[in-house]
N, C-alpha and C positions, 0 to 999 in steps of 0.2 A: 504494500500500500504506500502511496506517495504522500508527500506533505499536504497535497490538495485532495484529500480523500473525498469521494462522493458521499453525500448524506445517506444515512441509513434509510432504506425504503420504508414507506408508511406501513406496508403490510408486515414487515419485520418488527417494527415498533408495536403494532397491534398484537402480534404473537408474543412478544416479550411481556407486554402489559397483561395479556390474558394469563400467561404462565405465572406472573407475580401474584395476580389476584387469586388464582387457583391455589397457590402455595402459601397465601398470606397467613392463614390460620396456623399452619405449621411454623411459619417464621415467627409469629408472636409467641408460640409455645417454646421455640428455640431460644428466643430472647429472654423469656422468663427463666428458663434453666440457666442461662448465662448470668443473669443478674443474681440468681440465688447463690452463686458461688461468691463467698466473701473474700475476694481476691485482693486483699491488702498487700502492701509491699512486703516481699519476702514470703508470701503465702499464696503465690500464684500457680504453683505446680499442679494442684488438682484441676483447675480450669484449663490449663494448658494441655494436660493429659487428655481431658475430655475433648477438647477441640481437635487435638491431633487424631483422636479416634474418629471424629466426625469427618475430617479431611480424608483419612484413609478409606472410610466407607464410601466416599465419593470417587475414589479411584485416583486421588492425587498422589504424587511423589511427596513424601513428608520428611522433613529434616527437623529433628529435635536436638537442640544444643543449649549449652549454658554459656554465660559470659566468660568463664575460665577457658572454654574450648577455643576461643578466638584470641586469647592473650590480650584481653581488652585494654589493659593499662599501658600497652606499648603505643597506643594511638594518642597523639597530642591533644585530641579533643575529648578524650575520655574524662568524665567527671568523677570526683571522689565518691566511693561507695561507702558512706559512713554507716558502719555497723551491719552491713549486709554482705554475706559471702557471695563471691562471684559464681561459685558452682551451684548456688541455690536459686539463681535467677534464670528460669528456663524460657527459651524462645522457640517459636514454631514457624516454619516456612513450608507452605504447601505449594507445589508447582504443577501447573497445568501447561504442558508443552505439546502443542499440536504439530510442531515442526513445520509450521506454515511460514509464509513470507511477510506477515504483517509485523507491525511494530510491537515491541514488548512493553509490559506494564507491571508495576508493583501496586497492589492494593494492600494497604497496611493500616492496622488499628491496634491500639493498646488495650490491654485487659486488666491492668492494675487500676485500683480505685483508691481514693483517699478515705481516711477513717470517717465513720458515720456520725461520730459524736454521741451524746447521750440518746439512746433509742427512745426514751420516754418523751423527748422533745419532737419526735416525728409524729405526724398524725396517723401514719401507717407504719408497720414494721419495715425497716429499711432493706431487708433482704427477702421479702416475700414476693416481690414483683407483682403487686396487685394491679389489675387492669380495671379502670373505672372511667366512664364517660370519654372513652377514646384516648386515654392516657395510660402509660405504664409508669408506676411509681417505684422508685428504689434507688439505692446507691449504685451509681454506674449506669443506670438505665439511659441517661442522656450522655454522660461523659465516660467512655464512648461506646458502650456495648451495643447500642442501637445501630451505630455506624458499622460496627463489626458484623452484626447480623445482615445489614444491607449489602455489604460487599460479598458476603458468602452467598446470600440468596439471589443476588444479581447473576452470579455465575450459574447457580442452579436454574434460574429462569432461562438463561441462554441454552443450557442443555435440554431443558424441558421443551423449548421451542424448536428443537431439532438442529441446533447449531453448535459449533465450537469456535472459540476465538482463533483467528488466523495468526496470532502471535503468542509468544510465551507470556504467561501470567504467573506472577508470584503472589500468593495470598499469605500475608504475614500477620501473626498476632504476637505482640511484643510486650515486655514489661518496662518498668523504669521511666515511663513517659512523665509521670507526675513528680519525679524527683531528680533525675539526671539526664534522661534521654539515651542512656547507654544501651538499652534494648534495640532501638532503631539503629544506632551506630554499629552494633555487633552484627546485624544482618548484612550491612554493607561490607564490613570487614570479612565476613564469611564468603563474600563474592556475589551476593544477590543484588545485581544492578539491572537497570532496564532503561528504555527510552523515555519513560515518564513514570511518575508516582502520583497516586491519589490517596489521600488520607481523609476518611469521612468523619472528621470531628464535628461536633454539633454547632455548625455555623449558621443555622437557620436558612439554608439554601443560598448562602452567599459565598463568595470566594474570598479567602483571607489574602489581602493584597500585601500587607506588611505586618510584622510582629516584632515586639521588643524582645530583647534577650533577658536573661535572669541570672542572678548570682545568689546562691545560698551560703550563709556563713553563720558560725556560732561564736558568741562572745562568752568567755568563761571569766566571770568577775569574782574576785575574792575580797573578803573583809576581815575585820578583827573582832571575833566574838567576845562579848562580855555580857554579864547580867544586865538586863534592861534597866535596873536601878542605877547603873553607872554607865548608861549608854554614851555619854559624852566622852568616855575614855576609850571607846572602841570605834569601829566603823560598821556601816550597814551596807552589805553587798547589794541588797535589793535597791536601796536608794541610789547607790552608785550606778546600778543598771539603768535606773530611770534617767539619770543624767546623760547616759550614753544614748538612750532612746531619743531624747530631745535633740541631741546633737545630730543623729541620723535623720530625724525629721527635717531639720534645717538643711542638711546636705541634700535631701531629696527635693526640697524647694529650689535649691540652686540648679539641680539638674533639670527640673521642669521649667525653669526660666530659659535654659538653653533650648529646651524642646520647642519653644515658641518660634524658633527659626529652623527647626528640623524639616528636611525635605518631605517627610511622610506624616509626621505627627504634629505639625505646627497648629492645626485647627482642632486638635484633641486636647481637652482640658486635663492637665496633670496626668499625662500618659505613664509616667514613671511612678510606680507604687513601691513604697517601703512597708514591710509588714513584719511585726514580731509575731510569729506563728506559735511558738512554744516558749513558755517561761517557767523555770523551776528554780527554787531557791529556799534556803533556810532549813533549820531543823527543829526549832523550838520557839514558841510564841514569846517566851520571856528571855530570849537571847538575841543579841544583834546578829543578823545572818552572816555566816562565814563564807557563803557562796551564793551565786546566782548565775544560771546559764540562760542565755537568750538565743533562740534559733530564729534567724532573720532571712528575709528575701528582699532583694532590691532589683529593679528592672534596669535594662540597658538600652539606650537609644540606638536606632539604626544609624550607621555611620561611625559608631563607637564599638570598641571591642571588649570582650570580657576582661582581658588583661588591664585595659584602661579603667574599667569599672572597679576591679579589685584594687588597683592602685589608689583610686579615689576613696574606697572604703578604708584602706590603711591610713591614708592621710586624715580622713575624718576622725578615725579612732585616735590617732596620735595627737591631734589638736584638742580633742575632748579630754584626753588624759592629762595633757599639759596644763589644762585649766582647772584641774582638781588636785588638791594637795596630797591626798592619799593615793589616787590612781597614778599620779606622776612618779611616785616611788614604788608602786606595786602594779605594774602594767597588766592589762587584761590579756588573756590568751585568745588569739584569733584563729579559728579553725575553719577551713573551707570544707563545707559539709555536704555539698550536692551540686546542683545546677551551676555550670559555668557556660551558659548557653548563649550562643551568638544571636543577635537580632538577624532578621532575614526579610527579604523582599521577594515576592513573586512578581518578577519583572513582566510588565505587559507585553503582549505581542507574540507569545510562544504558540506553537502549533497545538500544544496540549490544551492551553487555555481556550483557544479558538474552538477546539472540538467540544470542550465542556460547555462553553457558552452556547454553541449550536444546539446541543441536546437538551440543556436546561431550558432554553426558550421553547422547545417543542413540548417538553413535559409539563412545565409550569405556565406556559403561555404568557411569559413576560421575560424581559431581558435579565441576564445574570448581573446581580449587583455585587459590589465588593465591600469589604469591611477592613478596618484596621484593628489589630488585636493588641491589647495591653497585657496579654498572657503569651505563653510560648507553646509551640507545637513541634512535632518531629520533622516537619518539612525542611527545617533549617539544615539538617545534615545532608540531605539530597542536593539542595541548591547551593549551599555555601561550600561544602567540602567535596562533593562528588560531581557537581555540574549537571545534575539530573533535574529537569523541570518537575516541580512538585506542586500539587494543588491541594489545598485544604478546603473541603467542601462537604457538608453533610446536613443531617436533619435538624429539626427545630425541637427545642425542649426548654425547660425552665429549671433553674436552681442547681447549676453545677457546683459541687463542693458544699451545697447548702442542705438544710433539712428539706424533706419532701421533694427531692430531685425527681424529675419526671420528663418523659418524652412523649411527643404527640405521635400516635401510631399512624395516622394518615400521612403525616410527614415522612415517617419511615418508609411507608409503601411507595410514595413518590420518589424518595431518594433512591430506593432500590431500583426503580425504573431508570432514573438518571444514570446510575452507575452502570447498569446493564447496557444502556444506550451508549455511554461513554466507551465501554469496552468494545462495543460494536463499531463505533466511529473511529476509535484509535487503533485498535488491533485489526479490525476487519473481522467478518464472520464467514465461515463456510459451513456447508451442510455436514452434519455429523455422519 
């Protein structure tokens, strides 16, 4: 197939849509099973084993490997794996190779989810995958197990309609998207490349045009414990941590001032976010705390690098410590604890984007819109490090990382058709 591939015929689109509709009850049940796996970081093996079995049952060539198998840390873009064993993080790549002459494609999604928080603060149990009023509710339902189901059942629909892709397709389920990105990186290190990549994150049927980067870091603050009756003779690590939080809030304001002239995010209010996601400290209510640990995340503007952002973090910390009489003599330990993610731009004008725009317009009967993301996604490795056009485009949902996360099931159905049509447009189809 050439760069100017002919549009997918209407009758083929009709057959794909009919196959998706016929299988949609099965797809919803599949997604429910997927959500019912509590696939937190380091606990993804059961769902990966289940998915590998599903791929094998479909006749795909399946490769199961872990991060240690690719010697992950030799790659300069590998992020620190804080507290997680490399050999415990399992990846799955299923390959459908028709040995045709069409362009190749990666369909990739992550199956790791963030913690659900206190279950009693959910209106429904977070891992029961309850379906109500056209929505599926549950941790990971939106982010991004719905997209994973869509890419799997898009290929099922192509087969049910009597076709096979005319180019090689890698169907990948990865871990670590929520913390390092090392799962996606490992597939590339393993040799799984293609002419394009599509990641169906929950973008609400828009294309992510640009995304910020992200840095994870931990601040280990120490204090001098004394009985609270003599608090003035010791120091309080938690109060010292609050001083550092205020310093990083000011640092973030300075970055967002720069953002007002950024090529991509100039019109986005405060695109760089600083977050203290975990705070732990102290041992006793009547003792001044001897320790406080802060786990933090800071964004990175396009046009800047993780190394520059990390240098800025170091400078902010040094300045804040110098302004405090105790911290200046008792420096904080800075630990790089996860993401060292590049910002990335999906440059306009690629053949892959043109193909997606065409099929989206036919499925949704409106032009493909674009979005700017103040979060990160795995497309950065494909575009920044491997030169592979990568598209982030998927279904609509509400509440990623929040209580009562949910995905719109009709959106999942239409996204499944968009992906099936994209495979047909990009790889070409031939009769099975």
